[in-house]
C-alpha positions as CSV (number, residue, x, y, z in Angstrom):
1,M,-68.6,118.6,28.8
2,S,-66.4,120.4,26.5
3,T,-62.9,121.7,27.2
4,T,-64.1,125.2,26.4
5,F,-66.8,125.0,29.2
6,W,-64.2,124.2,31.9
7,K,-61.8,126.8,30.7
8,R,-64.5,129.4,31.2
9,T,-65.9,128.0,34.5
10,V,-62.8,127.2,36.6
11,P,-61.6,130.8,37.0
12,I,-65.1,131.9,38.0
13,L,-65.3,129.1,40.7
14,A,-61.9,130.1,42.0
15,L,-62.9,133.7,42.3
16,A,-66.1,132.7,44.2
17,V,-64.0,130.5,46.7
18,G,-61.7,133.5,47.3
19,F,-64.7,135.7,48.3
20,A,-66.0,133.0,50.6
21,A,-62.7,132.6,52.3
22,C,-62.8,136.3,53.1
23,G,-66.2,136.3,54.7
24,G,-68.5,135.2,52.0
25,K,-69.1,138.5,50.2
26,A,-67.2,140.9,48.0
27,E,-65.8,144.1,49.5
28,E,-68.2,147.0,49.4
29,D,-67.2,150.3,47.8
30,V,-66.7,153.2,50.2
31,T,-67.3,156.8,49.1
32,L,-65.6,159.4,51.3
33,Q,-67.8,162.3,52.1
34,T,-66.0,165.7,52.5
35,A,-67.6,168.6,54.4
36,G,-68.5,171.6,52.3
37,P,-67.7,175.2,53.2
38,A,-69.4,176.4,56.4
39,A,-72.5,178.4,55.8
40,K,-72.0,182.2,56.3
41,K,-73.9,184.1,59.0
42,S,-76.4,186.9,58.6
43,V,-75.7,190.2,60.4
44,D,-77.9,190.9,63.4
45,A,-79.1,194.5,62.9
46,A,-79.7,194.8,66.6
47,T,-76.0,194.5,67.4
48,A,-74.5,196.1,64.3
49,G,-72.6,199.3,64.1
50,S,-71.3,201.4,61.2
51,V,-68.3,203.3,59.8
52,S,-68.4,206.7,58.3
53,G,-65.8,209.3,57.1
54,K,-64.4,211.4,54.3
55,V,-61.7,211.1,51.7
56,M,-59.5,214.2,51.5
57,F,-57.0,215.3,48.8
58,T,-53.9,217.3,49.4
59,G,-51.5,219.0,47.0
60,A,-52.1,220.8,43.7
61,T,-55.3,219.7,42.1
62,P,-54.6,218.0,38.8
63,K,-56.2,219.8,35.8
64,M,-58.2,217.2,33.9
65,G,-57.9,217.4,30.1
66,K,-60.7,218.1,27.7
67,L,-62.3,215.1,26.0
68,D,-62.3,215.4,22.2
69,M,-65.4,213.7,20.9
70,G,-65.1,215.2,17.4
71,A,-64.7,211.8,15.8
72,D,-68.4,211.0,16.5
73,A,-70.8,213.7,15.6
74,F,-73.5,212.2,17.8
75,C,-71.2,212.2,20.9
76,A,-70.1,215.8,20.2
77,G,-73.7,217.0,19.7
78,K,-74.8,215.6,23.1
79,H,-72.7,218.1,25.1
80,A,-73.2,221.8,25.0
81,E,-70.3,222.4,27.5
82,T,-66.8,221.1,27.7
83,V,-66.5,217.5,29.0
84,R,-63.4,216.7,31.0
85,D,-61.6,213.5,32.1
86,Q,-63.2,212.1,35.2
87,S,-60.3,210.2,36.6
88,V,-59.4,212.8,39.3
89,M,-62.3,214.9,40.6
90,V,-61.6,217.1,43.6
91,N,-64.5,218.8,45.3
92,S,-64.4,222.5,46.2
93,D,-64.0,221.6,49.9
94,G,-60.8,219.5,49.2
95,T,-62.5,216.1,49.3
96,L,-62.1,213.5,46.6
97,M,-64.8,212.0,44.5
98,N,-65.0,208.5,43.0
99,V,-63.2,206.6,45.8
100,V,-64.4,203.1,46.6
101,V,-64.3,202.4,50.4
102,Y,-65.1,198.9,51.6
103,V,-64.5,196.4,54.4
104,K,-61.5,194.4,53.1
105,K,-60.9,192.1,56.0
106,G,-62.9,190.8,59.0
107,L,-66.3,189.9,57.5
108,E,-65.3,186.6,55.9
109,E,-67.9,184.7,58.1
110,Y,-70.8,186.9,57.1
111,S,-73.0,187.2,54.0
112,Y,-74.6,190.3,52.6
113,P,-77.4,189.5,50.1
114,A,-77.5,191.3,46.8
115,P,-80.4,193.8,46.2
116,A,-83.5,192.5,44.4
117,E,-82.8,194.8,41.4
118,S,-79.5,194.5,39.5
119,P,-77.3,197.6,39.3
120,M,-77.1,199.5,36.0
121,L,-74.1,200.9,34.0
122,D,-75.4,203.3,31.4
123,Q,-73.7,204.7,28.3
124,N,-75.2,208.2,27.9
125,G,-73.7,211.0,25.9
126,C,-70.8,208.7,25.1
127,M,-69.8,208.5,28.7
128,Y,-70.2,205.7,31.2
129,T,-72.6,206.5,34.0
130,P,-71.8,206.2,36.8
131,H,-68.0,206.5,36.4
132,I,-67.5,204.3,39.5
133,L,-70.1,201.7,40.5
134,V,-70.2,199.2,43.4
135,M,-72.2,195.9,43.3
136,K,-72.5,192.6,45.0
137,P,-71.5,189.5,43.0
138,G,-74.2,188.9,40.5
139,V,-75.7,190.4,37.3
140,L,-74.8,193.8,36.0
141,K,-77.1,195.4,33.5
142,I,-75.3,197.4,30.9
143,K,-77.4,199.9,28.9
144,S,-76.8,202.1,26.0
145,S,-79.0,205.3,25.9
146,D,-77.1,206.6,22.8
147,N,-78.1,206.4,19.2
148,T,-74.6,205.4,18.2
149,L,-72.5,202.2,18.2
150,H,-70.6,201.4,21.4
151,N,-68.6,198.3,22.4
152,V,-68.5,197.2,26.0
153,H,-65.0,196.0,26.8
154,A,-64.6,194.6,30.3
155,E,-61.1,193.7,31.5
156,P,-61.4,191.6,34.7
157,K,-58.6,189.5,36.1
158,L,-60.7,186.9,38.0
159,N,-64.0,187.0,36.2
160,Q,-64.8,186.3,32.5
161,A,-63.5,189.1,30.2
162,F,-65.7,190.1,27.2
163,N,-65.8,192.6,24.4
164,R,-69.3,193.0,23.0
165,A,-70.7,195.4,20.5
166,Q,-73.8,197.3,21.7
167,P,-75.8,199.0,19.0
168,T,-78.3,201.8,19.4
169,P,-80.4,201.9,22.5
170,S,-80.2,198.4,24.0
171,E,-79.4,196.5,27.2
172,I,-77.2,193.5,27.9
173,D,-76.4,191.5,31.1
174,A,-73.1,190.5,32.4
175,K,-72.5,188.2,35.4
176,F,-69.6,188.6,37.8
177,S,-69.2,186.1,40.6
178,K,-65.7,186.8,42.0
179,P,-64.9,190.0,44.0
180,E,-62.6,192.4,42.2
181,I,-62.5,195.9,40.7
182,I,-63.1,195.7,36.9
183,S,-62.1,198.2,34.3
184,F,-64.5,199.0,31.4
185,K,-63.7,200.8,28.2
186,C,-65.2,201.4,24.8
187,D,-62.8,200.8,21.9
188,V,-65.0,202.9,19.5
189,H,-64.8,205.9,21.8
190,P,-61.4,205.7,23.6
191,W,-62.2,208.4,26.2
192,M,-64.9,206.3,27.7
193,R,-63.8,204.6,31.0
194,A,-65.6,203.2,34.0
195,Y,-64.8,200.9,37.0
196,V,-67.1,198.4,38.6
197,A,-66.2,197.2,42.1
198,V,-67.7,193.7,42.7
199,L,-67.5,193.3,46.5
200,E,-69.1,191.0,49.0
201,S,-68.8,193.3,52.0
202,P,-70.4,196.7,52.6
203,A,-69.0,199.3,50.2
204,A,-69.6,202.9,49.1
205,V,-68.3,205.4,46.5
206,T,-67.5,209.0,47.6
207,G,-69.5,211.7,45.9
208,A,-69.7,215.5,45.8
209,D,-69.0,215.7,49.6
210,G,-66.2,213.1,49.7
211,A,-68.1,211.2,52.3
212,F,-68.9,207.5,52.7
213,K,-70.8,205.3,55.2
214,L,-70.7,201.6,55.7
215,E,-73.6,200.1,57.6
216,M,-74.7,196.7,59.1
217,I,-71.2,195.8,60.4
218,P,-71.1,193.4,63.4
219,P,-69.0,194.4,66.5
220,G,-65.3,193.6,65.9
221,Q,-62.1,194.7,64.3
222,Y,-61.8,195.3,60.6
223,T,-59.5,196.5,57.8
224,L,-61.0,199.1,55.5
225,E,-59.6,199.9,52.0
226,A,-60.0,203.1,50.1
227,W,-59.3,202.6,46.3
228,H,-58.8,205.3,43.7
229,E,-58.2,204.7,40.0
230,K,-55.2,207.0,39.8
231,F,-53.8,207.1,43.4
232,G,-54.1,203.4,44.3
233,A,-55.2,202.0,47.6
234,Q,-54.9,202.7,51.3
235,E,-55.9,200.6,54.3
236,S,-57.1,201.6,57.8
237,A,-57.9,199.5,60.9
238,V,-61.2,200.2,62.7
239,T,-63.1,198.7,65.7
240,V,-66.9,198.7,65.4
241,E,-69.1,198.6,68.5
242,T,-72.8,197.8,68.8
243,G,-75.1,200.7,67.9
244,K,-72.2,203.2,67.3
245,T,-70.7,204.8,64.3
246,V,-66.9,204.9,64.2
247,E,-65.1,207.5,62.1
248,A,-62.4,206.6,59.6
249,N,-60.9,209.2,57.2
250,F,-58.4,208.8,54.3
251,T,-56.1,211.3,52.6
252,F,-54.7,211.0,49.0
253,S,-52.0,213.3,47.8
254,A,-51.0,214.6,44.4
255,P,-47.7,213.0,43.1
256,G,-44.8,214.8,44.7
257,A,-46.9,216.5,47.4
């Protein structure tokens, strides 16, 4: 046999002997299996309760400025009356509109499925409608009902930001998987502003009566948060009981009040 043959064969034989000395077979690979996150629970409607209340405003009501849409004849022509900034809207009874109220802490073990139909943010009359929108993580449909060019500029911190031109009447989809409150604007029409609250827990937006109601909450102790685009956020602790509605109210004040 050639010298080359033995040079190639001897190391292989030595390796085989080594395996035999350790039990006759090579060591098997071991893959460690790690447990995934625990599955979340569904809420039992038979034992659930709810939270309701109002958001009040104290102090001098800020006067919202007039929106100047003169730069776009289409926008200006869509409004027969004066259009004002929507950032602070106080109702005649002293309640505050456009406040997001939701369960901030206590529902981490529970899941709330998204509705079958995706929520819609419209651009109509060169204004975002609604001004404040709440949704479960998932797809947001963004529509333009206007016969003019808009650009949808979303400014999230946790989700993917985007800035997309949206031509005359059309619809686009955007997906948000992480909970946060996202600011939207239009760079073509700088007065346009909206906020989309992507939340996993029950949430509501106060309207013309300043009221909210959060339903399908299991018995237990929770922290609510009320968020307003100009006045920030407040928290409140509540205890929910089976079949009962607990009241929780919030009050925001004008600066210096």
